[in-house]
C-alpha positions in Angstrom: -12.4 11.4 -37.0 -11.4 14.1 -34.2 -10.2 17.6 -34.6 -7.8 18.7 -31.8 -6.1 22.0 -31.2 -4.1 23.1 -28.4 -4.3 26.8 -27.0 -0.7 27.3 -25.8 -1.7 30.5 -24.2 -4.2 29.0 -21.8 -2.5 25.7 -21.7 -5.6 23.7 -22.6 -6.2 21.1 -25.6 -9.7 21.2 -27.2 -11.0 17.8 -28.5 -13.8 17.7 -30.8 -15.0 14.1 -31.8 -16.9 14.1 -35.1 -17.5 10.5 -35.2 -17.0 7.3 -33.3 -13.4 7.4 -31.5 -10.8 5.2 -32.9 -7.3 4.3 -31.9 -5.9 6.8 -34.5 -7.9 9.5 -32.7 -6.1 8.8 -29.5 -2.7 8.8 -31.0 -3.6 12.2 -32.6 -4.7 13.6 -29.4 -1.4 12.3 -27.7 0.7 14.0 -30.4 -0.9 17.0 -30.0 -0.7 17.2 -26.2 2.7 15.6 -25.6 4.8 18.6 -26.7 2.7 21.0 -24.7 3.2 18.9 -21.6 6.8 18.6 -22.0 7.1 22.2 -22.4 4.7 23.2 -19.4 4.9 20.1 -17.2 1.2 19.6 -17.2 -1.8 20.7 -19.1 -4.4 23.1 -17.5 -7.2 21.5 -19.0 -8.6 19.0 -21.7 -11.9 20.2 -23.2 -14.0 17.5 -25.1 -16.7 19.3 -27.2 -19.5 17.4 -28.9 -23.1 17.9 -29.1 -23.7 14.1 -28.6 -20.9 11.6 -27.4 -20.1 9.5 -30.6 -19.0 6.4 -28.8 -16.1 4.1 -30.1 -15.5 2.5 -33.3 -14.7 -0.9 -31.7 -13.9 -2.5 -28.3 -10.2 -2.1 -29.0 -10.5 1.7 -29.2 -12.3 1.9 -25.7 -9.0 0.1 -24.5 -7.1 2.7 -26.2 -9.1 5.5 -24.6 -8.3 3.9 -21.1 -4.5 3.8 -22.1 -4.6 7.5 -23.1 -6.4 8.4 -19.6 -3.8 6.1 -17.7 -0.9 7.9 -19.5 -2.1 11.4 -18.9 -4.4 11.8 -15.9 -1.7 13.0 -13.7 -0.5 15.9 -15.7 -4.2 17.2 -16.7 -5.6 19.5 -14.1 -9.2 19.8 -15.2 -11.5 18.0 -17.9 -14.4 19.7 -19.4 -17.0 17.7 -21.0 -18.9 20.3 -23.1 -21.9 18.3 -24.5 -25.7 18.0 -24.2 -25.2 14.2 -23.9 -27.0 12.8 -21.0 -24.2 10.4 -20.1 -22.0 13.6 -19.2 -24.0 13.9 -16.2 -22.9 10.9 -14.7 -19.3 10.6 -16.2 -17.8 13.0 -13.6 -19.1 10.9 -10.6 -17.8 7.7 -12.2 -14.3 8.7 -13.6 -13.5 10.8 -10.5 -12.6 7.5 -8.8 -9.8 6.7 -11.5 -8.3 10.1 -12.3 -6.6 12.8 -10.7 -8.1 15.7 -12.9 -11.1 17.8 -11.6 -14.0 17.0 -14.1 -17.1 19.0 -14.8 -19.8 18.9 -17.5 -21.0 21.9 -19.4 -24.0 22.3 -21.8 -22.9 22.5 -25.2 -23.7 26.3 -25.5 -21.6 26.9 -22.4 -18.5 26.4 -24.3 -17.0 30.0 -23.1 -17.7 29.1 -19.5 -15.8 26.0 -19.8 -12.8 27.7 -21.3 -12.8 30.1 -18.6 -13.2 27.6 -15.7 -10.1 26.0 -17.0 -8.1 29.0 -17.4 
């Protein structure tokens, strides 16, 4: 399960995974951001907020995650990983080779700093 909200004023999407990610979660995220992208032509930022990264439910959900990235990475300017998960230190280095968006890691308690960076 994932909670998704779109801040239309700042043109950012906030995603809060509550448990292992599934195909349904990526469909929910896509359905939330598509209207904003159509209206604005892009998304200023995608903020992923979770104290610890919950992973994926099954391998097919990982594939769905990559599909979401492939379909949206050219229209998202920045990605903020707001988490205390150790893997977030490595993700910007790895993922930056595959996507256009600027990626930055923030500690979980730096949520407002992440919002300010994306705006």
